[in-house]
C-alpha positions in Angstrom: 126.1 96.6 -144.7 124.9 93.2 -145.9 125.9 89.6 -145.5 125.9 88.0 -148.9 125.7 84.2 -148.8 126.8 82.6 -152.2 125.3 79.1 -152.5 124.8 78.9 -156.3 127.9 79.1 -158.5 125.8 80.3 -161.4 125.0 83.5 -159.5 128.6 84.5 -158.8 128.7 87.4 -161.2 125.5 88.9 -160.0 126.6 88.5 -156.4 130.0 90.2 -157.1 128.3 93.1 -158.8 126.1 93.6 -155.7 129.0 93.7 -153.2 130.2 96.9 -151.6 133.1 97.7 -149.2 131.0 97.4 -146.1 129.5 94.0 -147.0 130.7 90.5 -146.2 130.6 87.6 -148.6 130.2 84.1 -147.2 130.8 81.3 -149.8 128.8 78.2 -149.1 127.9 74.9 -150.7 128.0 75.2 -154.6 129.6 78.6 -154.4 132.8 76.8 -153.3 133.2 75.4 -156.8 133.9 78.9 -158.3 135.7 80.5 -155.4 138.9 80.7 -157.5 137.1 83.1 -159.9 136.8 85.7 -157.2 139.5 88.3 -157.5 139.8 91.7 -155.9 136.5 91.6 -154.0 135.5 94.9 -152.3 134.8 93.2 -149.0 136.0 90.3 -146.8 135.4 86.8 -148.2 134.7 84.0 -145.7 134.1 80.2 -145.8 133.0 77.7 -143.2 135.5 75.4 -141.6 133.8 72.3 -143.1 134.4 73.6 -146.6 138.0 74.8 -146.2 139.4 71.4 -147.2 137.3 71.6 -150.5 139.0 74.8 -151.5 142.5 74.2 -150.1 143.8 72.9 -153.4 142.4 75.7 -155.4 144.6 78.5 -156.7 143.1 81.5 -154.8 144.0 85.1 -155.5 142.2 86.4 -152.4 142.6 86.2 -148.7 140.0 83.8 -147.4 138.9 83.8 -143.8 137.8 80.4 -142.4 135.0 80.7 -139.8 133.0 78.3 -137.5 129.2 77.9 -137.4 129.2 80.0 -134.2 130.9 82.8 -136.1 128.4 82.4 -138.9 125.6 82.9 -136.4 127.3 86.0 -135.1 127.6 87.4 -138.6 123.9 86.9 -139.1 123.1 88.8 -136.0 125.5 91.6 -136.9 124.1 92.2 -140.4 120.6 93.6 -140.6 120.5 92.8 -144.4 121.2 89.3 -145.7 121.2 88.3 -149.3 121.2 84.6 -150.1 122.3 83.7 -153.6 120.8 80.3 -154.3 
């Protein structure tokens, strides 16, 4: 069970290949520019509230959960393994 934090759009394919059903993917910063390329992920995909306006106009094929900074901190404490893609 890992929390993957995608910050670099160029690493999207590597990140997606590493995901499993019990992981969580949080898309941040530069990762938001390629969020519409994510389809059928094996795990939940999340984005911070501040970035939700950035992706609102994109044609997404996934359910995207918007979270707060407090929820992000909670995710960090819940996941023993964290992978930052930057």
